N, C-alpha and C positions, 0 to 999 in steps of 0.2 A: 704960780706953783700950780701943780695937777690936784685934783682934789680926788676923793674917793669915790670910788660908787658903791652904792649901798642896794642890797637887794634883799625884799622878805620875800622868805620860804616859809611852806609849810613845816611842821614839827619832823612830819617823815622825811623829805626831801633835806633837811637839816642833820637829823641824824646822819643818812647816808653820805652826805659830804664830809661831815667832819668824821667817817671811819674810811674814807676814802672810796669807797664803792659808788659814788657818782661822781662823774669826772666834768660833766657841763651841768649849767643852768640855762633853762631854756626860756626864752622871750619872744613871742611872735613878732613877727618883721612886721609891723604896724608904724605909721609915721612918727607916733611919741618915739617909739625905740630906735627909729633909723637917727632923729635929730639929737637922740641921746647919747649913740653909741660911735657913730661913724664920725671920721676925721677928730675923733676925742683920744687924749691919752689920759688915764688918770694913775695914781700913785700907787693904789691898792684898792682891793676889794673887801669890804663888810657885807658877811652873810650872817642875814638876823632871822632867827627864829621868830615868827611872827613880829610881834612890835614891841621887844621887850622893856622894860621900866628902865631908866637911866641909870648908870651904873650896874645893870644885869650882864657881867662879861658871861657867863654861863650861856648865853642866849646868843654870843655875836662869835664868828670865825674872822679873824683880819688874813687875807691872803694877798699875796704878791698878785699883781696885776698881769697878765699874761696874754689878753685880748681874747678873739671872737672868732668864730666862722659863721657862714652864712650857708643854710643849708634847709633842705624840704627833708621833713623827717614824719614819721607815725608816731604819736603818743598819746597815751589812754588821757592825761590831763587835756588835749585838744581836739579828743575825736578821734572817728576811724578814719578820718581822711588824711592826707598828706596836708601838711601845713609848713610853710615858710618862716623859719626862725632864725634869730641868732642865739648861737650856743656857744655860750661866755664860759671860759676855762674856771673852773672852779677848785684844781687840785694843783698842789705845789709838784710840776712836773722836774725829772729828774735829765735833763737834755744832755744826750751827746752830740758835740757839735761835727756835722761831716761839711766840707766847704766844694762847693762847684763853682764851675766859672760865672753862672749867670745869678746865685742866690744862694744865701746861708739856709742849709737845711737842719731842721733840729728834730731828732726822734727822741721821744719819751721813753724810758726804759719802765716806765711803771704802766702806761697807758697804751705803748704802741702808735700812739699818733705821730703823724709827721707834719711838722709845722715850717712853712715856708717864709722866710723874711725877704722880701726882695730890694 
């Protein structure tokens, strides 16, 4: 059985995820995160505001696992340079499926991102 991916984030990012403003949680592409994410499937994601005490359900968001993208971005958290990251989906997508000959294409009606499943 697949396990949950648990991500600890700062309160400001937790609140943005909770409100739906933040679509991705970023992790720097490092050997640690490569080993942790690639070729793995999780049943769900738990987003934690800091390190909550056991039973503090107000500081934990449970989301369906929708995967991640590998991107190069500029983000204030990583400094002013381009950084290679894993962009982990952290909102519930509302997908409309379109079938193509080679792949399934899903466009999220909330954020507009297109995800391809080969």
